[in-house]
Structures are given as C-alpha cells and as structure tokens.
C-alpha positions in Angstrom: 8.6 -57.4 25.6 6.7 -57.7 22.4 3.0 -57.0 22.0 0.5 -56.8 19.1 -1.5 -53.6 18.8 -5.1 -53.5 17.4 -3.8 -53.3 13.8 -1.8 -56.5 14.4 1.5 -54.7 14.4 4.0 -55.9 16.8 4.9 -53.3 19.5 7.8 -53.6 22.0 7.1 -52.6 25.6 10.0 -50.7 27.1 10.1 -49.7 30.7 11.3 -46.1 30.4 10.5 -42.6 31.5 7.2 -41.3 30.1 5.6 -37.9 29.8 2.3 -37.1 31.3 0.7 -37.1 27.8 2.3 -40.4 26.9 1.0 -42.1 30.0 -2.5 -40.6 29.4 -2.5 -42.1 25.9 -1.4 -45.5 27.2 -4.4 -45.5 29.5 -6.6 -44.1 26.8 -7.8 -41.1 28.8 -7.4 -37.4 28.3 -4.4 -35.7 30.0 -6.7 -33.9 32.4 -8.2 -37.1 33.6 -4.8 -38.6 34.0 -3.7 -35.5 35.9 -6.5 -36.0 38.4 -5.5 -39.6 38.9 -1.9 -38.6 39.6 -2.9 -35.8 41.9 -4.9 -38.2 44.1 -1.8 -40.4 44.5 1.0 -37.7 44.3 2.4 -38.7 47.7 2.9 -42.3 46.5 4.1 -41.5 43.0 6.0 -38.3 43.7 6.3 -35.2 41.5 7.6 -35.5 38.1 11.0 -33.9 37.4 10.9 -31.8 34.3 8.6 -33.3 31.6 9.0 -37.0 32.6 8.0 -39.4 35.2 11.1 -41.5 36.0 11.1 -45.3 35.7 10.4 -45.9 39.4 7.5 -43.5 39.2 6.1 -45.2 36.1 6.3 -48.5 37.9 4.4 -47.0 40.9 1.7 -45.7 38.4 1.5 -49.2 36.9 1.1 -50.7 40.4 -1.7 -48.3 41.3 -3.6 -48.2 38.0 -2.6 -51.5 36.5 -0.6 -52.1 33.3 -2.3 -50.4 30.3 -4.4 -52.9 28.4 -2.5 -52.4 25.2 0.4 -54.2 26.7 0.0 -58.0 27.2 2.5 -58.1 30.1 2.1 -58.8 33.8 3.2 -56.5 36.6 5.5 -59.3 37.8 7.2 -59.2 34.4 7.6 -55.4 34.5 9.1 -55.6 38.0 11.6 -58.2 36.8 12.5 -55.8 34.0 13.0 -53.1 36.5 15.3 -55.3 38.6 17.3 -56.5 35.6 
C-alpha cells in the first residue's frame, strides 16, 4: 500500500515484523512510552520473540492503538493484507 510522507515522498506500507524501536517511531513516541503501552496490553499482544513483534502481534498493536497516522490505510485494508 503506497503512502506519501510529509516530504511528499511515496512510502510503501508493508505488514511485516517490527522492532520495538520501529513501532515507537511509527507512533512518534519515545521507546519508553511505547514500552509502557505494550506492558499494559501484554496479555493481548504477547511477548516479542527476540527483537521483533511478529506480524500477528503488529496487527494486534494496530487494533489496540490504531494505524500510525503516517499511513493512509484503514485497519480493514491491513486485515485484508494479513489474510492474503
């Protein structure tokens, strides 16, 4: 899914595993803030394995906190990508 960032550059959204730091950057918060968010919902999200949250965990994070604003995509579109 293509998206334009603030500089007008086209960016492609890919549903993939993300690191804690990458997800914090997507939500434009520091990693400590993001860590607190995840800790509150750890039972729903699950613990990350290694350095990455798996795709199904990323989808749960998007359901809980919404799609990061930098992506012009709906949750329904993301779920369709996950199924496909």
